C-alpha positions as CSV (number, residue, x, y, z in Angstrom):
1,X,2.7,-10.0,-19.5
2,X,6.0,-11.7,-19.2
3,X,4.9,-13.6,-16.1
4,X,5.4,-10.3,-14.0
5,X,9.4,-10.9,-14.6
6,X,12.4,-8.9,-15.8
7,X,15.6,-10.8,-16.9
8,X,14.4,-14.1,-15.3
9,X,13.6,-12.4,-11.9
10,X,10.1,-13.0,-10.7
11,X,8.2,-9.9,-9.2
12,X,6.9,-10.0,-5.7
13,X,3.6,-8.2,-4.5
14,X,3.2,-7.1,-0.7
15,X,-0.4,-6.3,0.2
16,X,-0.8,-4.3,3.6
17,X,-4.3,-3.9,4.8
18,X,-5.0,-1.7,7.7
19,X,-7.2,-3.4,10.2
20,X,-7.2,-0.4,12.7
21,X,-10.4,0.2,14.7
22,X,-11.1,3.5,12.6
23,X,-11.5,1.6,9.5
24,X,-15.4,1.0,10.1
25,X,-18.4,2.2,8.2
26,X,-17.9,3.6,4.9
27,X,-13.9,3.2,5.4
28,X,-14.1,-0.5,5.3
29,X,-16.8,-0.5,2.8
30,X,-14.0,1.4,0.4
31,X,-11.3,-0.9,1.5
32,X,-13.2,-3.9,0.7
33,X,-14.1,-2.4,-2.9
34,X,-10.4,-1.6,-3.2
35,X,-9.5,-5.2,-2.3
36,X,-12.0,-6.7,-4.6
37,X,-10.6,-4.5,-7.6
38,X,-7.0,-5.6,-7.2
39,X,-7.9,-9.3,-6.9
40,X,-6.9,-9.8,-10.8
41,X,-3.2,-8.8,-9.9
42,X,-3.2,-10.7,-6.7
43,X,-4.2,-13.9,-8.7
44,X,-1.5,-13.7,-11.1
45,X,1.5,-12.1,-8.9
46,X,3.2,-14.2,-6.1
47,X,1.6,-12.1,-3.3
48,X,2.2,-12.0,0.4
49,X,-0.8,-10.5,2.3
50,X,-0.5,-8.8,5.6
51,X,-3.0,-7.2,8.0
52,X,-2.0,-4.3,10.0
53,X,-2.8,-4.4,13.4
54,X,-1.1,-3.6,16.6
55,X,2.4,-4.2,17.7
56,X,1.5,-6.4,20.4
57,X,-1.2,-7.9,22.2
58,X,-3.2,-11.3,21.9
59,X,-2.9,-13.8,18.9
60,X,-5.4,-12.1,16.2
61,X,-4.6,-8.7,17.3
62,X,-0.9,-8.1,16.2
63,X,0.4,-7.3,12.4
64,X,0.6,-10.5,10.7
65,X,0.9,-12.2,7.6
66,X,-2.3,-14.1,6.3
67,X,-1.1,-15.6,3.0
68,X,2.1,-16.3,1.5
69,X,3.2,-15.9,-2.1
70,X,3.4,-19.9,-2.5
71,X,-0.2,-19.9,-1.4
72,X,-2.7,-21.1,-4.2
73,X,-6.1,-20.1,-5.3
74,X,-6.4,-17.4,-2.6
75,X,-10.0,-15.8,-3.2
76,X,-11.3,-12.4,-2.3
77,X,-13.6,-13.9,0.5
78,X,-10.5,-15.8,2.1
79,X,-8.7,-12.3,2.5
80,X,-11.5,-10.3,3.4
81,X,-12.8,-12.9,6.4
82,X,-9.5,-11.7,8.4
83,X,-10.8,-8.1,8.4
84,X,-11.5,-7.3,11.9
85,X,-11.4,-3.4,12.4
86,X,-10.0,-4.2,15.9
87,X,-6.6,-2.3,16.5
88,X,-4.2,0.1,16.7
89,X,-1.7,0.8,13.8
90,X,1.9,-1.0,13.6
91,X,2.5,0.1,10.0
92,X,5.8,1.3,8.8
93,X,8.2,-0.5,11.0
94,X,6.4,-3.7,10.4
95,X,6.4,-3.0,6.5
96,X,10.2,-2.1,6.6
97,X,10.6,-5.8,8.2
98,X,8.6,-7.4,5.5
99,X,9.9,-5.8,2.6
100,X,13.5,-6.3,4.0
101,X,13.2,-10.1,4.2
102,X,12.1,-10.1,0.3
103,X,15.2,-11.1,-1.7
104,X,13.8,-10.1,-5.2
105,X,14.4,-6.6,-6.5
106,X,10.9,-6.1,-8.0
107,X,8.7,-5.5,-5.2
108,X,5.4,-3.5,-5.2
109,X,3.9,-2.6,-2.1
110,X,0.0,-1.9,-2.1
111,X,-1.5,-0.4,1.0
112,X,-4.9,-0.1,1.8
113,X,-5.0,2.7,5.0
114,X,-6.9,5.4,6.6
115,X,-4.1,6.6,9.0
116,X,-1.1,7.3,10.6
117,X,1.2,4.6,12.4
118,X,0.7,4.9,16.1
119,X,2.5,1.7,17.4
120,X,5.9,1.7,15.6
121,X,8.8,3.2,17.6
122,X,11.2,6.0,17.2
123,X,11.3,7.6,13.5
124,X,8.9,5.0,12.4
125,X,6.0,6.3,14.2
126,X,3.6,9.0,12.8
127,X,3.1,10.2,9.2
128,X,6.8,10.8,8.5
129,X,7.4,7.1,9.3
130,X,6.7,6.3,5.6
131,X,9.6,8.7,4.9
132,X,11.8,7.1,7.3
133,X,11.0,3.8,6.1
134,X,11.7,5.0,2.6
135,X,15.2,6.0,3.5
136,X,16.5,3.0,4.8
137,X,15.2,1.1,1.7
138,X,17.6,3.6,-0.2
139,X,20.6,2.9,1.9
140,X,20.0,-0.7,1.6
141,X,19.6,-0.6,-2.1
142,X,16.2,-1.8,-2.2
143,X,13.7,0.3,-4.3
144,X,9.9,-1.2,-3.6
145,X,7.6,0.5,-5.7
146,X,4.4,1.9,-3.3
147,X,0.7,2.0,-4.4
148,X,-1.4,3.9,-1.6
149,X,-5.2,3.6,-1.4
150,X,-5.9,6.3,1.3
151,X,-9.3,6.3,2.8
152,X,-10.2,9.4,5.1
153,X,-9.9,13.3,5.4
154,X,-7.0,14.2,7.4
155,X,-3.9,12.0,6.7
156,X,-5.1,11.6,2.9
157,X,-6.1,15.1,2.0
158,X,-4.4,17.4,4.5
159,X,-1.8,19.9,4.0
160,X,1.2,17.7,4.5
161,X,0.6,14.9,1.7
162,X,3.1,12.3,2.9
163,X,1.5,9.3,1.5
164,X,1.0,10.9,-2.1
165,X,4.8,12.2,-2.0
166,X,6.5,8.9,-1.1
167,X,4.3,6.9,-3.4
168,X,4.9,9.1,-6.5
169,X,8.9,9.5,-5.8
170,X,9.1,5.4,-5.6
171,X,7.1,5.4,-9.2
172,X,3.9,4.3,-7.4
173,X,0.5,5.4,-7.3
174,X,-1.7,7.5,-5.0
175,X,-5.3,7.6,-4.8
176,X,-7.4,9.1,-1.6
177,X,-11.1,9.0,-1.0
178,X,-13.0,11.1,1.6
179,X,-16.3,10.9,3.4
180,X,-17.2,14.1,1.5
181,X,-16.9,12.7,-2.1
182,X,-20.0,11.5,-3.9
183,X,-20.3,8.2,-4.9
184,X,-19.2,8.8,-8.4
185,X,-16.0,10.6,-7.3
186,X,-15.2,7.5,-5.0
187,X,-15.9,5.1,-8.2
188,X,-13.6,6.9,-10.3
189,X,-11.0,7.2,-7.7
190,X,-11.3,3.1,-7.4
191,X,-11.2,2.6,-11.0
192,X,-8.0,4.6,-11.2
193,X,-6.2,2.7,-8.5
194,X,-7.4,-0.9,-9.9
195,X,-6.1,0.1,-13.5
196,X,-2.4,1.1,-12.2
197,X,-2.4,-1.9,-9.9
198,X,-3.8,-4.5,-12.6
199,X,-1.9,-3.0,-15.5
200,X,0.7,-5.3,-17.0
201,X,4.5,-5.4,-15.7
202,X,5.9,-3.4,-18.7
203,X,3.2,-0.9,-18.7
204,X,3.7,-0.5,-14.7
205,X,7.3,0.1,-15.0
206,X,6.7,2.7,-18.0
207,X,4.4,4.5,-15.8
208,X,6.6,4.6,-12.7
209,X,8.9,6.9,-14.8
210,X,6.0,9.3,-15.2
211,X,4.9,9.0,-11.7
212,X,8.6,9.9,-10.6
213,X,8.6,12.7,-13.1
214,X,5.3,14.1,-11.8
215,X,6.8,14.1,-8.1
216,X,9.7,16.1,-9.4
217,X,7.4,18.7,-10.7
218,X,5.4,18.9,-7.5
219,X,8.9,19.3,-5.6
220,X,10.1,22.0,-7.7
221,X,7.0,23.8,-7.4
222,X,7.0,23.7,-3.6
223,X,4.0,21.2,-3.5
224,X,6.0,18.1,-2.2
225,X,8.7,17.2,0.2
């Protein structure tokens, strides 16, 4: 697929994995399944992998990078073994810093999460932190594409669909799974997410326009912010 490049510029992939204490039981199983499903993409795109933990604390309990884009032969087990289910959630402020440090204009961010930011400061905190981060990227001339696999009920499926709206507005993907879904529905959501993430570069580029058009339609219908 052109080695994930455009005009000689290499695309970069950032994986953000929620390691909060609430990511246990069926949520952890869903997150691990989502991670396994996107390994084909991780194996062929320069990828930075981060675990989202707390803002401060002892080593191993703060948001951190576990693999860099120039590491080789990173397997699913290598990544999954870092999953502790331990902490609070220092997400959007951390994600802003990570993405801002990447020079390439071609950036995709894949987020596996079950909740809101509880540890960032100011406007980064809470569900609106996603929107604040995107605004800062636009001011800086960055346009990362977000793909969100949201695991849970309240944040993912509630009245204010923050994650869905911002993911679509960036030309990305939003898939949510809840405890109320049956196994078949969860598998369908996972398959949709994996297909979007693993698609070839040019196909994802074309689909990004479709996602942004869908967001505009939802916005005009009053179903998006």
